[in-house]
All heavy atoms as a GROMACS GRO file, in nm:
protein
  531
    1MET      N    1  16.187   5.367   7.118
    1MET     CA    2  16.048   5.359   7.157
    1MET      C    3  16.030   5.261   7.273
    1MET      O    4  15.960   5.289   7.368
    1MET     CB    5  15.966   5.315   7.036
    1MET     CG    6  15.827   5.280   7.066
    1MET     SD    7  15.723   5.421   7.034
    1MET     CE    8  15.565   5.351   7.066
    2LEU      N    9  16.094   5.146   7.264
    2LEU     CA   10  16.084   5.044   7.369
    2LEU      C   11  16.150   5.094   7.498
    2LEU      O   12  16.098   5.069   7.607
    2LEU     CB   13  16.149   4.913   7.321
    2LEU     CG   14  16.139   4.796   7.420
    2LEU    CD1   15  15.992   4.761   7.445
    2LEU    CD2   16  16.216   4.678   7.368
    3ILE      N   17  16.261   5.163   7.486
    3ILE     CA   18  16.330   5.216   7.602
    3ILE      C   19  16.242   5.319   7.673
    3ILE      O   20  16.232   5.320   7.796
    3ILE     CB   21  16.466   5.275   7.564
    3ILE    CG1   22  16.556   5.162   7.516
    3ILE    CG2   23  16.529   5.348   7.681
    3ILE    CD1   24  16.691   5.208   7.463
    4THR      N   25  16.177   5.405   7.598
    4THR     CA   26  16.087   5.504   7.656
    4THR      C   27  15.972   5.436   7.729
    4THR      O   28  15.934   5.479   7.839
    4THR     CB   29  16.032   5.596   7.546
    4THR    OG1   30  16.140   5.652   7.472
    4THR    CG2   31  15.947   5.706   7.605
    5LEU      N   32  15.917   5.331   7.672
    5LEU     CA   33  15.808   5.259   7.735
    5LEU      C   34  15.856   5.194   7.865
    5LEU      O   35  15.785   5.198   7.967
    5LEU     CB   36  15.756   5.152   7.638
    5LEU     CG   37  15.638   5.069   7.689
    5LEU    CD1   38  15.516   5.156   7.710
    5LEU    CD2   39  15.609   4.957   7.595
    6LEU      N   40  15.974   5.135   7.864
    6LEU     CA   41  16.029   5.074   7.986
    6LEU      C   42  16.054   5.178   8.094
    6LEU      O   43  16.028   5.154   8.213
    6LEU     CB   44  16.157   4.998   7.952
    6LEU     CG   45  16.138   4.870   7.869
    6LEU    CD1   46  16.273   4.811   7.834
    6LEU    CD2   47  16.052   4.771   7.944
    7TYR      N   48  16.107   5.296   8.056
    7TYR     CA   49  16.126   5.403   8.154
    7TYR      C   50  15.992   5.448   8.214
    7TYR      O   51  15.981   5.471   8.335
    7TYR     CB   52  16.197   5.523   8.091
    7TYR     CG   53  16.346   5.506   8.079
    7TYR    CD1   54  16.411   5.546   7.962
    7TYR    CD2   55  16.423   5.454   8.180
    7TYR    CE1   56  16.548   5.534   7.947
    7TYR    CE2   57  16.560   5.439   8.168
    7TYR     CZ   58  16.621   5.478   8.052
    7TYR     OH   59  16.757   5.464   8.040
    8SER      N   60  15.891   5.459   8.129
    8SER     CA   61  15.760   5.500   8.176
    8SER      C   62  15.702   5.399   8.274
    8SER      O   63  15.648   5.437   8.379
    8SER     CB   64  15.663   5.516   8.058
    8SER     OG   65  15.711   5.612   7.968
    9VAL      N   66  15.711   5.273   8.243
    9VAL     CA   67  15.662   5.169   8.332
    9VAL      C   68  15.739   5.170   8.462
    9VAL      O   69  15.681   5.156   8.572
    9VAL     CB   70  15.670   5.031   8.263
    9VAL    CG1   71  15.640   4.918   8.361
    9VAL    CG2   72  15.572   5.026   8.146
   10ALA      N   73  15.870   5.188   8.457
   10ALA     CA   74  15.953   5.193   8.578
   10ALA      C   75  15.914   5.311   8.665
   10ALA      O   76  15.904   5.298   8.787
   10ALA     CB   77  16.100   5.199   8.541
   11ILE      N   78  15.888   5.424   8.606
   11ILE     CA   79  15.847   5.544   8.682
   11ILE      C   80  15.711   5.522   8.746
   11ILE      O   81  15.690   5.556   8.863
   11ILE     CB   82  15.848   5.669   8.594
   11ILE    CG1   83  15.994   5.708   8.558
   11ILE    CG2   84  15.778   5.786   8.659
   11ILE    CD1   85  16.006   5.815   8.455
   12LEU      N   86  15.619   5.463   8.672
   12LEU     CA   87  15.487   5.434   8.729
   12LEU      C   88  15.495   5.334   8.845
   12LEU      O   89  15.430   5.352   8.948
   12LEU     CB   90  15.393   5.381   8.620
   12LEU     CG   91  15.343   5.483   8.520
   12LEU    CD1   92  15.267   5.415   8.408
   12LEU    CD2   93  15.254   5.584   8.589
   13LEU      N   94  15.573   5.229   8.829
   13LEU     CA   95  15.590   5.132   8.936
   13LEU      C   96  15.653   5.194   9.059
   13LEU      O   97  15.614   5.166   9.173
   13LEU     CB   98  15.673   5.014   8.888
   13LEU     CG   99  15.602   4.919   8.790
   13LEU    CD1  100  15.699   4.812   8.739
   13LEU    CD2  101  15.481   4.858   8.854
   14ALA      N  102  15.752   5.281   9.039
   14ALA     CA  103  15.816   5.349   9.153
   14ALA      C  104  15.715   5.439   9.223
   14ALA      O  105  15.712   5.446   9.346
   14ALA     CB  106  15.937   5.429   9.106
   15GLY      N  107  15.633   5.509   9.148
   15GLY     CA  108  15.531   5.595   9.206
   15GLY      C  109  15.430   5.518   9.289
   15GLY      O  110  15.395   5.558   9.401
   16VAL      N  111  15.383   5.407   9.236
   16VAL     CA  112  15.285   5.323   9.310
   16VAL      C  113  15.351   5.268   9.436
   16VAL      O  114  15.290   5.265   9.543
   16VAL     CB  115  15.234   5.210   9.220
   16VAL    CG1  116  15.156   5.107   9.301
   16VAL    CG2  117  15.149   5.267   9.108
   17ALA      N  118  15.477   5.226   9.427
   17ALA     CA  119  15.546   5.173   9.544
   17ALA      C  120  15.561   5.282   9.651
   17ALA      O  121  15.541   5.257   9.770
   17ALA     CB  122  15.682   5.118   9.503
   18LEU      N  123  15.597   5.403   9.611
   18LEU     CA  124  15.615   5.510   9.708
   18LEU      C  125  15.481   5.552   9.772
   18LEU      O  126  15.476   5.586   9.889
   18LEU     CB  127  15.681   5.630   9.643
   18LEU     CG  128  15.828   5.609   9.607
   18LEU    CD1  129  15.881   5.730   9.526
   18LEU    CD2  130  15.912   5.588   9.732
   19LEU      N  131  15.375   5.552   9.694
   19LEU     CA  132  15.245   5.589   9.748
   19LEU      C  133  15.190   5.483   9.843
   19LEU      O  134  15.110   5.513   9.932
   19LEU     CB  135  15.144   5.614   9.634
   19LEU     CG  136  15.165   5.740   9.555
   19LEU    CD1  137  15.073   5.741   9.434
   19LEU    CD2  138  15.141   5.864   9.639
   20SER      N  139  15.231   5.360   9.828
   20SER     CA  140  15.180   5.253   9.912
   20SER      C  141  15.263   5.233  10.040
   20SER      O  142  15.228   5.147  10.121
   20SER     CB  143  15.173   5.123   9.834
   20SER     OG  144  15.301   5.082   9.794
   21VAL      N  145  15.368   5.309  10.059
   21VAL     CA  146  15.451   5.294  10.179
   21VAL      C  147  15.370   5.318  10.304
   21VAL      O  148  15.381   5.246  10.402
   21VAL     CB  149  15.574   5.390  10.172
   21VAL    CG1  150  15.645   5.398  10.306
   21VAL    CG2  151  15.669   5.344  10.065
   22GLY      N  152  15.286   5.420  10.304
   22GLY     CA  153  15.204   5.450  10.423
   22GLY      C  154  15.108   5.336  10.455
   22GLY      O  155  15.085   5.304  10.572
   23ILE      N  156  15.053   5.274  10.354
   23ILE     CA  157  14.962   5.162  10.376
   23ILE      C  158  15.039   5.043  10.432
   23ILE      O  159  14.990   4.973  10.521
   23ILE     CB  160  14.891   5.125  10.244
   23ILE    CG1  161  14.802   5.239  10.201
   23ILE    CG2  162  14.808   4.999  10.261
   23ILE    CD1  163  14.745   5.225  10.062
   24MET      N  164  15.158   5.020  10.380
   24MET     CA  165  15.239   4.908  10.428
   24MET      C  166  15.282   4.928  10.574
   24MET      O  167  15.286   4.836  10.651
   24MET     CB  168  15.360   4.886  10.338
   24MET     CG  169  15.326   4.827  10.206
   24MET     SD  170  15.472   4.786  10.112
   24MET     CE  171  15.482   4.928  10.002
   25ILE      N  172  15.314   5.050  10.609
   25ILE     CA  173  15.360   5.078  10.746
   25ILE      C  174  15.246   5.063  10.845
   25ILE      O  175  15.260   4.999  10.949
   25ILE     CB  176  15.422   5.220  10.755
   25ILE    CG1  177  15.554   5.224  10.678
   25ILE    CG2  178  15.442   5.261  10.899
   25ILE    CD1  179  15.614   5.361  10.667
   26LYS      N  180  15.131   5.121  10.815
   26LYS     CA  181  15.017   5.114  10.906
   26LYS      C  182  14.947   4.981  10.904
   26LYS      O  183  14.880   4.942  10.999
   26LYS     CB  184  14.916   5.224  10.872
   26LYS     CG  185  14.968   5.361  10.898
   26LYS     CD  186  14.866   5.467  10.863
   26LYS     CE  187  14.922   5.607  10.880
   26LYS     NZ  188  14.828   5.708  10.839
   27GLY      N  189  14.956   4.910  10.793
   27GLY     CA  190  14.894   4.780  10.783
   27GLY      C  191  14.745   4.784  10.744
   27GLY      O  192  14.678   4.684  10.747
   28LYS      N  193  14.695   4.903  10.714
   28LYS     CA  194  14.555   4.913  10.674
   28LYS      C  195  14.539   5.038  10.585
   28LYS      O  196  14.622   5.127  10.585
   28LYS     CB  197  14.462   4.924  10.793
   28LYS     CG  198  14.488   5.045  10.881
   28LYS     CD  199  14.392   5.052  10.997
   28LYS     CE  200  14.417   5.179  11.078
   28LYS     NZ  201  14.322   5.195  11.184
   29PHE      N  202  14.427   5.041  10.512
   29PHE     CA  203  14.399   5.156  10.428
   29PHE      C  204  14.347   5.272  10.514
   29PHE      O  205  14.279   5.248  10.614
   29PHE     CB  206  14.292   5.119  10.324
   29PHE     CG  207  14.345   5.036  10.213
   29PHE    CD1  208  14.332   4.898  10.214
   29PHE    CD2  209  14.412   5.092  10.105
   29PHE    CE1  210  14.379   4.821  10.115
   29PHE    CE2  211  14.461   5.018  10.003
   29PHE     CZ  212  14.446   4.879  10.007
   30PRO      N  213  14.375   5.394  10.477
   30PRO     CA  214  14.324   5.507  10.554
   30PRO      C  215  14.172   5.517  10.540
   30PRO      O  216  14.116   5.488  10.434
   30PRO     CB  217  14.392   5.629  10.491
   30PRO     CG  218  14.434   5.585  10.355
   30PRO     CD  219  14.457   5.438  10.363
   31ASN      N  220  14.105   5.558  10.647
   31ASN     CA  221  13.960   5.574  10.644
   31ASN      C  222  13.928   5.716  10.599
   31ASN      O  223  13.949   5.810  10.675
   31ASN     CB  224  13.900   5.546  10.782
   31ASN     CG  225  13.751   5.541  10.778
   31ASN    OD1  226  13.688   5.565  10.678
   31ASN    ND2  227  13.692   5.511  10.892
   32ILE      N  228  13.878   5.732  10.480
   32ILE     CA  229  13.848   5.865  10.426
   32ILE      C  230  13.696   5.886  10.417
   32ILE      O  231  13.650   5.972  10.343
   32ILE     CB  232  13.915   5.885  10.289
   32ILE    CG1  233  13.871   5.777  10.191
   32ILE    CG2  234  14.066   5.886  10.303
   32ILE    CD1  235  13.918   5.802  10.049
   33HIS      N  236  13.620   5.808  10.491
   33HIS     CA  237  13.476   5.819  10.488
   33HIS      C  238  13.435   5.953  10.552
   33HIS      O  239  13.490   5.993  10.654
   33HIS     CB  240  13.414   5.702  10.567
   33HIS     CG  241  13.271   5.682  10.540
   33HIS    ND1  242  13.173   5.735  10.619
   33HIS    CD2  243  13.208   5.614  10.440
   33HIS    CE1  244  13.056   5.701  10.571
   33HIS    NE2  245  13.074   5.625  10.463
   34VAL      N  246  13.337   6.018  10.492
   34VAL     CA  247  13.296   6.150  10.539
   34VAL      C  248  13.243   6.144  10.682
   34VAL      O  249  13.270   6.231  10.764
   34VAL     CB  250  13.187   6.208  10.443
   34VAL    CG1  251  13.131   6.337  10.497
   34VAL    CG2  252  13.245   6.232  10.306
   35GLY      N  253  13.169   6.040  10.715
   35GLY     CA  254  13.110   6.028  10.848
   35GLY      C  255  13.211   6.006  10.958
   35GLY      O  256  13.182   6.026  11.075
   36LYS      N  257  13.332   5.967  10.925
   36LYS     CA  258  13.437   5.944  11.026
   36LYS      C  259  13.528   6.064  11.045
   36LYS      O  260  13.613   6.061  11.132
   36LYS     CB  261  13.522   5.821  10.986
   36LYS     CG  262  13.442   5.694  10.968
   36LYS     CD  263  13.380   5.649  11.097
   36LYS     CE  264  13.308   5.519  11.073
   36LYS     NZ  265  13.230   5.477  11.188
   37ASN      N  266  13.512   6.167  10.966
   37ASN     CA  267  13.596   6.284  10.973
   37ASN      C  268  13.548   6.371  11.091
   37ASN      O  269  13.433   6.414  11.094
   37ASN     CB  270  13.588   6.363  10.842
   37ASN     CG  271  13.687   6.475  10.835
   37ASN    OD1  272  13.716   6.539  10.935
   37ASN    ND2  273  13.737   6.502  10.717
   38PRO      N  274  13.635   6.401  11.190
   38PRO     CA  275  13.592   6.480  11.305
   38PRO      C  276  13.544   6.619  11.270
   38PRO      O  277  13.446   6.669  11.332
   38PRO     CB  278  13.719   6.487  11.392
   38PRO     CG  279  13.808   6.381  11.345
   38PRO     CD  280  13.772   6.355  11.203
   39ALA      N  281  13.604   6.684  11.174
   39ALA     CA  282  13.563   6.819  11.135
   39ALA      C  283  13.423   6.817  11.074
   39ALA      O  284  13.341   6.905  11.098
   39ALA     CB  285  13.662   6.879  11.038
   40MET      N  286  13.393   6.714  10.995
   40MET     CA  287  13.259   6.702  10.935
   40MET      C  288  13.156   6.669  11.041
   40MET      O  289  13.044   6.720  11.038
   40MET     CB  290  13.260   6.593  10.827
   40MET     CG  291  13.343   6.628  10.707
   40MET     SD  292  13.274   6.766  10.619
   40MET     CE  293  13.371   6.764  10.472
   41ARG      N  294  13.190   6.582  11.136
   41ARG     CA  295  13.095   6.549  11.243
   41ARG      C  296  13.065   6.672  11.328
   41ARG      O  297  12.953   6.691  11.372
   41ARG     CB  298  13.151   6.437  11.329
   41ARG     CG  299  13.131   6.300  11.269
   41ARG     CD  300  13.166   6.193  11.366
   41ARG     NE  301  13.312   6.189  11.375
   41ARG     CZ  302  13.381   6.123  11.463
   41ARG    NH1  303  13.318   6.052  11.555
   41ARG    NH2  304  13.510   6.124  11.464
   42LYS      N  305  13.167   6.755  11.351
   42LYS     CA  306  13.150   6.876  11.430
   42LYS      C  307  13.048   6.970  11.363
   42LYS      O  308  12.971   7.037  11.431
   42LYS     CB  309  13.283   6.946  11.447
   42LYS     CG  310  13.283   7.061  11.540
   42LYS     CD  311  13.425   7.117  11.556
   42LYS     CE  312  13.428   7.234  11.648
   42LYS     NZ  313  13.563   7.289  11.662
   43ARG      N  314  13.048   6.972  11.232
   43ARG     CA  315  12.955   7.057  11.156
   43ARG      C  316  12.821   6.991  11.132
   43ARG      O  317  12.732   7.051  11.073
   43ARG     CB  318  13.015   7.094  11.022
   43ARG     CG  319  13.138   7.180  11.034
   43ARG     CD  320  13.190   7.218  10.897
   43ARG     NE  321  13.306   7.305  10.913
   43ARG     CZ  322  13.422   7.286  10.856
   43ARG    NH1  323  13.441   7.182  10.776
   43ARG    NH2  324  13.521   7.369  10.873
   44GLY      N  325  12.808   6.865  11.175
   44GLY     CA  326  12.681   6.794  11.156
   44GLY      C  327  12.663   6.734  11.018
   44GLY      O  328  12.552   6.704  10.978
   45ILE      N  329  12.772   6.716  10.947
   45ILE     CA  330  12.767   6.660  10.814
   45ILE      C  331  12.805   6.513  10.820
   45ILE      O  332  12.909   6.477  10.874
   45ILE     CB  333  12.865   6.733  10.718
   45ILE    CG1  334  12.827   6.881  10.712
   45ILE    CG2  335  12.863   6.669  10.581
   45ILE    CD1  336  12.928   6.965  10.638
   46GLY      N  337  12.720   6.428  10.766
   46GLY     CA  338  12.746   6.285  10.762
   46GLY      C  339  12.746   6.236  10.620
   46GLY      O  340  12.734   6.316  10.525
   47CYS      N  341  12.757   6.106  10.603
   47CYS     CA  342  12.753   6.053  10.468
   47CYS      C  343  12.611   6.054  10.416
   47CYS      O  344  12.514   6.064  10.490
   47CYS     CB  345  12.813   5.913  10.463
   47CYS     SG  346  12.707   5.785  10.526
   48VAL      N  347  12.595   6.043  10.288
   48VAL     CA  348  12.464   6.050  10.224
   48VAL      C  349  12.372   5.940  10.275
   48VAL      O  350  12.254   5.964  10.301
   48VAL     CB  351  12.478   6.042  10.071
   48VAL    CG1  352  12.346   6.036  10.004
   48VAL    CG2  353  12.558   6.161  10.021
   49GLU      N  354  12.425   5.821  10.291
   49GLU     CA  355  12.343   5.709  10.336
   49GLU      C  356  12.290   5.734  10.478
   49GLU      O  357  12.174   5.705  10.507
   49GLU     CB  358  12.422   5.580  10.330
   49GLU     CG  359  12.457   5.539  10.189
   49GLU     CD  360  12.556   5.425  10.184
   49GLU    OE1  361  12.604   5.381  10.291
   49GLU    OE2  362  12.584   5.381  10.072
   50GLU      N  363  12.373   5.787  10.567
   50GLU     CA  364  12.329   5.818  10.703
   50GLU      C  365  12.226   5.928  10.704
   50GLU      O  366  12.125   5.921  10.776
   50GLU     CB  367  12.449   5.860  10.790
   50GLU     CG  368  12.545   5.746  10.821
   50GLU     CD  369  12.667   5.795  10.894
   50GLU    OE1  370  12.673   5.916  10.932
   50GLU    OE2  371  12.758   5.714  10.914
   51GLN      N  372  12.247   6.033  10.625
   51GLN     CA  373  12.152   6.141  10.619
   51GLN      C  374  12.018   6.094  10.561
   51GLN      O  375  11.912   6.136  10.608
   51GLN     CB  376  12.209   6.257  10.538
   51GLN     CG  377  12.321   6.329  10.606
   51GLN     CD  378  12.381   6.441  10.522
   51GLN    OE1  379  12.352   6.452  10.401
   51GLN    NE2  380  12.462   6.525  10.583
   52ASP      N  381  12.022   6.007  10.460
   52ASP     CA  382  11.900   5.955  10.401
   52ASP      C  383  11.825   5.870  10.502
   52ASP      O  384  11.701   5.880  10.514
   52ASP     CB  385  11.935   5.873  10.278
   52ASP     CG  386  11.811   5.827  10.203
   52ASP    OD1  387  11.722   5.911  10.181
   52ASP    OD2  388  11.803   5.708  10.166
   53ALA      N  389  11.895   5.788  10.577
   53ALA     CA  390  11.831   5.704  10.679
   53ALA      C  391  11.769   5.791  10.788
   53ALA      O  392  11.656   5.763  10.834
   53ALA     CB  393  11.932   5.607  10.740
   54GLN      N  394  11.834   5.897  10.828
   54GLN     CA  395  11.778   5.987  10.931
   54GLN      C  396  11.656   6.062  10.877
   54GLN      O  397  11.561   6.083  10.950
   54GLN     CB  398  11.884   6.088  10.974
   54GLN     CG  399  11.994   6.029  11.060
   54GLN     CD  400  12.103   6.130  11.093
   54GLN    OE1  401  12.104   6.242  11.041
   54GLN    NE2  402  12.196   6.089  11.175
   55ALA      N  403  11.658   6.099  10.750
   55ALA     CA  404  11.544   6.169  10.694
   55ALA      C  405  11.424   6.078  10.680
   55ALA      O  406  11.308   6.125  10.691
   55ALA     CB  407  11.581   6.224  10.554
   56ARG      N  408  11.444   5.948  10.664
   56ARG     CA  409  11.333   5.855  10.649
   56ARG      C  410  11.277   5.806  10.781
   56ARG      O  411  11.170   5.751  10.785
   56ARG     CB  412  11.378   5.734  10.565
   56ARG     CG  413  11.402   5.767  10.421
   56ARG     CD  414  11.455   5.647  10.347
   56ARG     NE  415  11.491   5.680  10.213
   56ARG     CZ  416  11.410   5.666  10.108
   56ARG    NH1  417  11.292   5.620  10.126
   56ARG    NH2  418  11.453   5.701   9.990
   57MET      N  419  11.352   5.825  10.888
   57MET     CA  420  11.304   5.777  11.019
   57MET      C  421  11.179   5.851  11.060
   57MET      O  422  11.174   5.974  11.059
   57MET     CB  423  11.412   5.794  11.127
   57MET     CG  424  11.523   5.691  11.116
   57MET     SD  425  11.644   5.710  11.245
   57MET     CE  426  11.550   5.675  11.390
   58GLY      N  427  11.081   5.775  11.100
   58GLY     CA  428  10.959   5.836  11.153
   58GLY      C  429  10.871   5.903  11.050
   58GLY      O  430  10.774   5.969  11.086
   59ASN      N  431  10.898   5.885  10.922
   59ASN     CA  432  10.819   5.947  10.819
   59ASN      C  433  10.710   5.851  10.776
   59ASN      O  434  10.737   5.754  10.705
   59ASN     CB  435  10.908   5.988  10.701
   59ASN     CG  436  10.833   6.066  10.595
   59ASN    OD1  437  10.713   6.088  10.606
   59ASN    ND2  438  10.906   6.109  10.494
   60HIS      N  439  10.588   5.873  10.820
   60HIS     CA  440  10.480   5.781  10.787
   60HIS      C  441  10.434   5.796  10.641
   60HIS      O  442  10.360   5.714  10.591
   60HIS     CB  443  10.361   5.802  10.880
   60HIS     CG  444  10.294   5.935  10.865
   60HIS    ND1  445  10.347   6.050  10.918
   60HIS    CD2  446  10.182   5.970  10.799
   60HIS    CE1  447  10.267   6.153  10.886
   60HIS    NE2  448  10.167   6.106  10.814
   61MET      N  449  10.482   5.899  10.572
   61MET     CA  450  10.448   5.919  10.434
   61MET      C  451  10.552   5.857  10.337
   61MET      O  452  10.534   5.865  10.217
   61MET     CB  453  10.439   6.070  10.401
   61MET     CG  454  10.334   6.143  10.485
   61MET     SD  455  10.169   6.098  10.439
   61MET     CE  456  10.155   6.182  10.284
   62ALA      N  457  10.655   5.797  10.393
   62ALA     CA  458  10.763   5.743  10.309
   62ALA      C  459  10.713   5.622  10.231
   62ALA      O  460  10.630   5.543  10.277
   62ALA     CB  461  10.881   5.702  10.396
   63VAL      N  462  10.765   5.606  10.112
   63VAL     CA  463  10.730   5.493  10.027
   63VAL      C  464  10.817   5.376  10.062
   63VAL      O  465  10.939   5.388  10.078
   63VAL     CB  466  10.753   5.532   9.877
   63VAL    CG1  467  10.724   5.412   9.787
   63VAL    CG2  468  10.665   5.650   9.840
   64ASP      N  469  10.755   5.260  10.078
   64ASP     CA  470  10.829   5.138  10.108
   64ASP      C  471  10.902   5.094   9.982
   64ASP      O  472  10.840   5.055   9.883
   64ASP     CB  473  10.738   5.027  10.157
   64ASP     CG  474  10.814   4.904  10.201
   64ASP    OD1  475  10.936   4.917  10.227
   64ASP    OD2  476  10.752   4.796  10.208
   65GLU      N  477  11.036   5.099   9.984
   65GLU     CA  478  11.114   5.066   9.865
   65GLU      C  479  11.127   4.918   9.844
   65GLU      O  480  11.162   4.872   9.738
   65GLU     CB  481  11.251   5.130   9.871
   65GLU     CG  482  11.243   5.282   9.866
   65GLU     CD  483  11.380   5.347   9.871
   65GLU    OE1  484  11.480   5.273   9.866
   65GLU    OE2  485  11.387   5.469   9.880
   66ARG      N  486  11.102   4.841   9.946
   66ARG     CA  487  11.111   4.696   9.935
   66ARG      C  488  10.971   4.638   9.913
   66ARG      O  489  10.911   4.581   9.999
   66ARG     CB  490  11.171   4.636  10.061
   66ARG     CG  491  11.314   4.682  10.084
   66ARG     CD  492  11.371   4.620  10.206
   66ARG     NE  493  11.505   4.671  10.229
   66ARG     CZ  494  11.577   4.640  10.332
   66ARG    NH1  495  11.534   4.557  10.423
   66ARG    NH2  496  11.698   4.689  10.346
   67SER      N  497  10.924   4.657   9.792
   67SER     CA  498  10.788   4.611   9.762
   67SER      C  499  10.789   4.461   9.745
   67SER      O  500  10.885   4.399   9.699
   67SER     CB  501  10.737   4.677   9.636
   67SER     OG  502  10.820   4.644   9.527
   68ARG      N  503  10.680   4.399   9.787
   68ARG     CA  504  10.669   4.255   9.778
   68ARG      C  505  10.615   4.218   9.640
   68ARG      O  506  10.536   4.288   9.580
   68ARG     CB  507  10.571   4.203   9.883
   68ARG     CG  508  10.620   4.230  10.023
   68ARG     CD  509  10.521   4.182  10.123
   68ARG     NE  510  10.563   4.222  10.256
   68ARG     CZ  511  10.488   4.208  10.362
   68ARG    NH1  512  10.369   4.157  10.354
   68ARG    NH2  513  10.534   4.248  10.478
   69LYS      N  514  10.660   4.100   9.592
   69LYS     CA  515  10.608   4.052   9.463
   69LYS      C  516  10.466   3.999   9.483
   69LYS      O  517  10.439   3.930   9.579
   69LYS     CB  518  10.698   3.940   9.410
   69LYS     CG  519  10.834   3.990   9.370
   69LYS     CD  520  10.914   3.876   9.309
   69LYS     CE  521  11.048   3.925   9.265
   69LYS     NZ  522  11.130   3.821   9.204
   70GLN      N  523  10.382   4.033   9.391
   70GLN     CA  524  10.243   3.989   9.400
   70GLN      C  525  10.213   3.880   9.305
   70GLN      O  526  10.264   3.861   9.205
   70GLN     CB  527  10.148   4.104   9.375
   70GLN     CG  528  10.164   4.210   9.482
   70GLN     CD  529  10.069   4.328   9.456
   70GLN    OE1  530   9.993   4.328   9.360
   70GLN    NE2  531  10.076   4.424   9.542
   0.00000   0.00000   0.00000
C-alpha cells in the first residue's frame, strides 16, 4: 500500500514538473485571456468585463452600482 502511494506521488510530481517546463523556459505564465486571443478579437469577442463596460458606456438609464452611504 505504501509503495503504491509513493509511486502515485512520484508520477504526479513528474507530471507537474513536465507541465511546468514551458513556464520555466519562457519565464512567465501563458496569457490565456479571451481578450488577448487574436482569433477572438477578429470576431469581435472580448472578455465579459470589457463587454459589460462597453454596454454601460453612454447609458443614461444605467443604475449607479457604487451607491453612497446615507
